[in-house]
C-alpha positions in Angstrom: 48.7 89.7 83.2 45.5 87.5 82.7 43.4 86.5 85.4 42.1 83.8 84.4 44.6 80.3 85.3 45.4 77.8 83.0 45.7 74.0 84.0 47.9 72.0 81.4 47.5 68.1 81.2 51.6 66.7 81.9 51.8 63.8 79.5 54.2 62.5 76.4 53.7 65.2 74.3 55.5 67.7 77.1 56.9 66.1 79.7 60.2 67.1 78.7 61.4 69.6 81.2 62.4 72.3 78.5 58.5 72.1 77.1 57.3 72.1 80.8 59.2 75.5 81.5 58.4 76.8 78.0 54.6 76.2 79.3 55.2 77.9 82.7 56.6 80.8 80.8 53.8 81.0 78.2 51.0 81.1 81.2 50.0 77.5 82.9 49.3 77.9 86.2 48.6 74.4 87.3 50.1 71.2 86.2 47.4 68.1 85.9 48.8 64.5 86.1 45.9 62.3 84.7 45.7 58.9 86.2 43.6 57.4 84.1 47.1 57.2 82.2 50.5 56.5 82.9 52.6 54.8 86.0 53.5 55.9 88.9 57.2 55.9 87.9 56.2 58.6 84.9 54.2 60.7 87.3 56.5 60.9 89.8 59.2 62.1 87.0 56.9 64.5 85.6 55.7 65.9 89.1 59.6 65.9 90.2 60.2 68.2 87.0 57.5 70.5 87.6 58.5 70.6 91.2 62.4 71.8 90.0 60.9 74.5 87.7 58.6 76.3 89.7 61.5 76.2 92.5 64.2 77.5 89.8 61.6 80.2 88.1 60.0 81.1 91.4 56.7 80.7 90.6 53.4 79.3 92.4 52.9 76.5 90.0 50.3 74.3 91.5 50.1 70.4 90.9 46.7 68.6 90.2 45.9 64.7 90.8 42.9 63.6 88.3 41.5 60.5 90.0 40.2 57.7 87.5 37.0 57.8 89.6 34.2 55.0 89.9 34.4 53.9 86.3 33.0 51.0 84.5 34.7 50.0 81.7 35.2 46.8 79.2 37.9 44.7 79.3 40.1 43.5 76.5 39.3 42.3 73.0 41.0 39.3 71.1 42.3 41.6 68.4 42.1 45.1 70.2 39.2 46.0 68.8 35.7 44.7 67.3 32.9 46.5 64.9 29.5 46.5 66.1 26.5 46.7 63.7 23.1 48.3 64.0 20.9 46.1 65.4 23.2 43.2 65.9 23.2 41.4 69.2 26.0 41.7 71.8 26.2 40.6 75.4 27.9 42.2 78.3 29.3 39.8 81.1 30.4 39.9 84.2 32.7 36.9 83.8 36.5 37.6 83.2 36.6 36.8 79.4 38.6 38.0 76.8 36.0 39.8 74.1 35.0 38.9 70.8 32.3 39.9 68.2 29.8 38.7 70.3 30.8 39.4 74.0 32.8 41.6 76.1 33.6 41.7 79.9 32.5 44.6 82.2 34.8 45.6 85.1 31.6 46.1 87.8 30.9 42.9 89.2 27.3 43.9 90.5 26.5 45.8 87.6 23.6 43.3 86.4 21.9 44.4 89.7 21.4 47.9 88.2 20.3 47.4 84.3 16.7 46.0 83.6 14.9 45.6 80.3 15.0 48.5 77.8 17.8 50.5 79.6 20.4 52.7 77.6 23.9 51.5 77.9 26.3 54.0 76.4 29.9 52.8 75.2 32.8 54.8 74.5 31.6 58.6 75.5 28.3 57.6 74.1 29.3 57.0 70.6 28.0 53.5 70.7 24.7 52.7 72.5 23.2 49.4 73.6 19.6 48.6 74.3 19.1 45.9 77.1 16.9 43.3 76.0 17.5 40.5 78.9 19.2 40.6 82.1 20.6 37.3 84.2 22.7 37.2 87.2 26.4 37.4 84.9 24.9 38.5 81.3 23.2 41.6 79.9 21.9 40.6 76.5 22.0 43.7 74.5 20.9 45.2 70.8 23.1 47.5 68.9 21.2 50.9 68.7 24.2 52.9 67.3 27.3 50.5 66.3 31.0 51.2 65.3 34.1 50.5 66.2 34.8 49.3 69.9 38.4 48.5 71.2 40.0 47.7 74.6 38.8 49.1 78.2 36.4 51.8 76.9 34.4 53.7 79.4 30.5 52.5 79.8 28.0 55.0 81.1 24.5 53.8 82.5 22.4 57.1 82.1 19.1 55.0 83.2 20.5 53.8 86.1 21.9 55.0 90.0 25.1 52.6 90.9 25.5 52.4 94.3 29.5 51.3 94.1 32.0 52.6 96.5 33.3 56.3 95.5 37.2 55.4 96.6 38.5 52.3 94.9 41.4 50.5 96.0 43.0 51.9 92.6 42.1 55.6 93.7 42.9 55.3 97.0 46.5 53.9 96.1 46.8 57.1 93.9 45.7 59.4 96.3 48.0 58.1 99.0 50.9 58.3 96.0 49.5 62.2 95.5 50.1 63.0 99.4 53.4 61.2 99.5 54.6 63.3 96.6 52.7 66.9 97.8 50.3 67.8 95.5 48.3 70.5 95.7 44.8 69.7 94.3 42.8 66.4 93.7 40.4 66.6 90.6 38.1 63.9 91.9 36.1 62.2 89.2 32.7 61.5 88.5 31.6 63.1 91.7 27.9 62.3 92.4 26.9 63.8 95.8 28.6 65.7 98.3 29.5 62.3 100.4 32.0 61.3 97.5 34.0 64.8 98.8 33.3 63.9 102.2 35.0 60.7 101.9 37.9 62.0 100.1 38.2 64.9 103.0 38.5 62.2 105.6 41.0 60.4 104.0 43.0 63.2 103.5 42.4 64.3 107.2 43.4 60.7 108.1 46.6 61.0 106.4 47.2 64.4 108.3 46.9 66.5 104.6 43.7 68.5 105.2 44.6 71.5 103.3 45.0 69.5 99.9 42.2 71.3 98.0 39.4 69.2 96.3 38.2 69.6 92.6 34.8 67.8 92.3 34.5 66.7 88.8 30.8 67.4 87.6 30.5 64.8 84.7 27.2 62.8 84.9 23.6 63.8 85.5 23.7 62.8 89.3 26.5 65.4 90.0 24.6 68.2 87.9 21.7 67.3 90.0 23.4 67.6 93.5 25.4 70.4 92.4 24.4 73.0 95.2 25.6 70.2 98.0 28.8 69.1 96.0 30.0 72.8 95.6 29.3 73.1 99.5 31.4 70.3 100.3 34.1 70.5 97.6 36.9 73.5 97.3 35.5 73.7 93.7 34.3 72.3 90.9 35.3 71.2 87.4 32.9 71.0 84.8 33.8 68.0 82.8 31.8 68.8 79.8 33.0 65.6 77.7 31.6 63.0 80.3 28.6 65.3 81.2 27.7 65.4 77.6 27.3 61.9 77.3 24.4 61.3 80.0 23.0 64.7 79.1 21.5 66.2 76.2 24.2 68.2 74.6 21.9 71.3 73.9 21.9 71.5 77.5 25.4 71.6 78.4 26.0 75.8 77.9 23.3 76.7 80.6 24.3 74.0 82.9 28.1 75.4 82.6 26.7 78.7 83.0 25.0 77.9 86.0 27.6 76.1 87.8 30.1 78.8 87.2 27.6 81.5 88.7 26.9 79.4 91.9 31.0 78.8 92.2 31.5 82.5 92.1 28.9 83.5 94.5 29.8 81.1 96.8 33.8 82.2 96.4 34.7 78.9 95.1 37.0 77.6 92.0 35.3 76.5 88.8 37.5 75.1 86.0 36.0 74.6 82.4 37.6 71.9 81.0 37.4 69.5 77.7 37.8 70.1 74.4 38.6 73.8 74.8 41.2 74.0 71.8 40.6 70.4 70.7 41.5 71.2 67.2 45.0 72.3 68.4 46.1 68.8 69.2 46.9 68.1 65.4 46.7 72.1 64.1 49.0 75.2 65.0 46.0 77.4 64.8 42.6 77.2 66.9 39.1 77.0 65.5 36.9 80.3 65.7 34.3 78.3 67.6 37.0 77.3 70.3 37.9 81.0 70.4 34.6 81.7 71.5 34.1 78.9 73.7 37.2 80.0 75.9 36.1 83.3 75.8 32.2 82.7 76.8 33.8 80.6 79.8 35.9 83.6 80.7 32.7 86.4 80.5 30.6 83.8 82.7 33.5 84.2 85.4 35.5 80.9 85.6 38.5 80.6 87.8 40.3 78.4 85.4 40.5 76.7 82.0 41.9 73.4 81.0 44.1 71.7 78.4 44.1 68.2 78.2 45.0 66.0 75.0 46.2 69.6 73.7 49.2 69.6 75.8 49.5 66.0 76.8 49.5 64.3 73.4 49.0 66.9 70.7 52.0 68.1 68.4 51.4 72.2 69.7 51.4 72.3 73.5 53.4 75.3 74.1 51.5 77.2 71.4 48.0 75.8 73.0 49.4 77.6 76.2 49.9 80.8 74.5 46.6 80.7 72.2 44.8 80.3 75.5 46.9 82.9 77.2 46.3 85.2 74.3 42.4 84.8 74.5 42.1 84.9 77.9 43.9 88.2 78.6 41.9 89.7 75.5 38.7 88.8 76.7 39.5 90.0 80.5 40.5 93.3 79.0 37.4 93.7 76.9 35.1 92.2 79.9 33.2 95.6 81.3 30.4 93.5 82.8 32.1 90.8 84.4 33.6 93.3 87.4 30.6 95.4 87.6 28.1 92.7 88.1 30.3 91.2 90.8 30.4 94.3 92.6 26.9 95.1 92.5 25.0 94.8 96.1 25.2 91.5 97.7 24.0 90.1 100.9 27.2 89.3 102.9 26.9 86.5 105.0 29.9 86.9 107.2 32.0 89.9 108.3 35.0 88.6 105.8 32.4 88.5 102.8 31.4 92.5 104.1 35.1 93.4 104.4 36.2 91.8 100.9 33.2 93.2 99.1 34.2 96.7 100.4 37.5 96.0 99.6 36.9 95.5 96.0 34.6 98.7 95.8 37.1 100.7 97.3 39.5 99.7 94.9 37.2 100.3 92.0 36.4 103.5 93.5 40.1 104.5 93.5 41.2 102.6 90.5 43.9 101.5 92.8 46.7 99.4 91.0 46.0 96.2 93.2 44.5 94.8 96.3 47.1 93.0 98.7 45.1 90.5 100.8 47.6 89.0 103.8 46.3 85.7 103.9 47.5 82.9 106.6 45.3 80.2 105.3 44.3 81.5 101.8 41.1 82.4 102.7 41.3 86.3 102.8 42.6 86.2 99.3 39.8 83.5 97.8 37.0 85.9 99.3 38.5 89.0 97.6 38.6 86.7 94.3 34.8 85.8 94.8 34.1 89.8 94.0 36.0 89.4 90.7 38.1 92.9 91.2 39.0 95.1 88.1 42.8 95.2 89.6 45.2 92.0 90.5 44.9 90.4 94.0 48.7 90.3 95.5 48.4 87.4 98.3 51.4 87.7 100.9 51.2 84.1 102.9 54.3 83.1 105.1 53.2 79.5 104.4 54.7 77.9 101.1 51.9 75.1 101.1 49.2 77.9 100.8 51.4 79.6 98.3 50.7 76.6 95.8 47.2 76.0 96.7 46.4 79.7 95.7 47.6 78.8 92.2 44.0 78.2 90.8 42.2 80.9 92.5 40.8 83.7 89.7 43.0 86.8 89.9 45.4 86.1 92.8 49.1 86.1 92.4 50.5 84.5 95.6 54.1 85.8 97.3 55.7 84.3 100.1 56.2 86.3 102.8 58.3 85.7 106.3 56.9 85.9 109.4 56.2 89.1 111.2 56.1 90.1 114.8 53.7 93.0 114.7 51.1 94.2 112.4 53.0 97.2 111.2 55.9 94.7 110.2 53.7 92.5 108.6 51.4 95.0 106.3 55.0 97.3 105.4 56.2 93.9 104.3 52.9 92.8 102.2 53.4 96.4 100.3 57.1 95.8 99.7 56.0 92.1 98.2 53.0 94.1 96.1 56.1 96.4 94.8 58.2 93.6 93.8 55.3 91.6 92.2 54.0 94.8 89.6 55.0 97.6 88.9 54.3 100.5 91.2 55.0 104.4 90.6 54.7 107.2 93.2 51.4 108.1 94.0 50.0 105.0 93.0 47.1 103.6 95.3 46.8 99.9 96.7 44.2 98.4 99.1 45.5 96.2 101.9 43.0 93.8 103.9 43.9 91.1 106.1 43.5 90.6 110.1 44.1 92.9 112.5 46.1 90.3 114.4 49.1 88.6 113.0 48.3 85.2 114.5 44.5 84.8 113.6 43.3 83.2 110.2 40.2 83.6 108.8 39.6 86.7 110.7 39.6 89.2 108.0 38.3 93.0 109.8 40.8 95.4 108.3 40.9 97.7 105.0 43.9 100.2 104.6 44.5 102.4 101.6 48.4 103.0 101.0 49.6 105.5 98.7 53.3 104.7 97.0 55.4 107.6 98.0 59.1 106.3 96.8 60.8 103.0 95.4 60.2 101.4 98.8 57.4 101.0 101.0 57.7 104.4 102.4 54.3 105.4 101.7 51.7 106.2 104.0 48.5 104.8 104.7 45.4 106.8 104.1 
């Protein structure tokens, strides 16, 4: 049973109900809807399909909405594409024209305010590079440094410029409101630059009465990397979006940035998602490259909470096989990773009572070789804080709230279960033990460690540890 979670992007290759169900059974934990593509009707159909399957299979499959973010893009071309040659002159304009071999429309009207002579302009994920030669009110006159084929609506990156554009566009706001109406669990917020971007989304969610939707801030440009500490603090987690990040940041720096960001997330108890090109070759091939296998394994050794499939499942030939492959790599890597648990259980300065209790729970479970940790949780906080210390055993997280049940789908090592409301602590923890026995295989004399609040009604007051020995087929063991 793997602890690292798998996110799969739902698209034309896998939107069929039977295929999504196979992906769930293969190891998918969260379904991602990429709002850079598809219509609301298509997204709603996919969301409804995931909801139908998770209810039928009784599994905590989360639903993630990935925003477009504050993107700058080209417009369209007369023939759909052009060819740019090195040293050619090419103009970017804010005039709303159909592009040709000499000129193309840029979607951001204020772009000329932020570009100066000699600035680098990257197009199509950095494959095409322009140099600004002259800037006027509406036009940027450029020379082509690296050419190539340029087609409709390709992305533009400006590594030399700080663009002061509003974070939540009208399009993103409409998309988020659509997600709220359809009960999504996570928002993957694209191109987050600073904590204020996260706070803008948080305010919108609170305003609409959905403060529990989790925000995963996508770190994918130089500004986001620079402000990573404050972003991690403000968000519920981050996504290390290596594709766009690699456009603005030298590629040789990406591995160390990835390791640093994952480490910061683990130490703060936040979700980390490693994404982009993890099994890229499986878009067209049934087997991964050996480099891809190593890439996934190294992210898991670093302690990433989740790994993500994009085009592999959304548009690839082998969506189910991609999930199977990722699950196999994850499970084997975790089973052979001896240093991960030891490093996270070493002496850590606890900032809160919950931190100290959860650290003690994990060391106790390790010392006793407990079969699982049962983290009874009302808000999800206890389960997340136990997961922070990356224990060797599964974390069963009974919760009375179905909403929290789905929002724990991306938390490392956590198996959420829905547990009915109880009136006393004894009833609550007896019921939690029964849920653990229903969820994983437990035998007579097995030890499990329980944690949570000594009060049944107070969230975020983790203050209790119990060791429980299983006696019979039900929860008739005894606390030690």
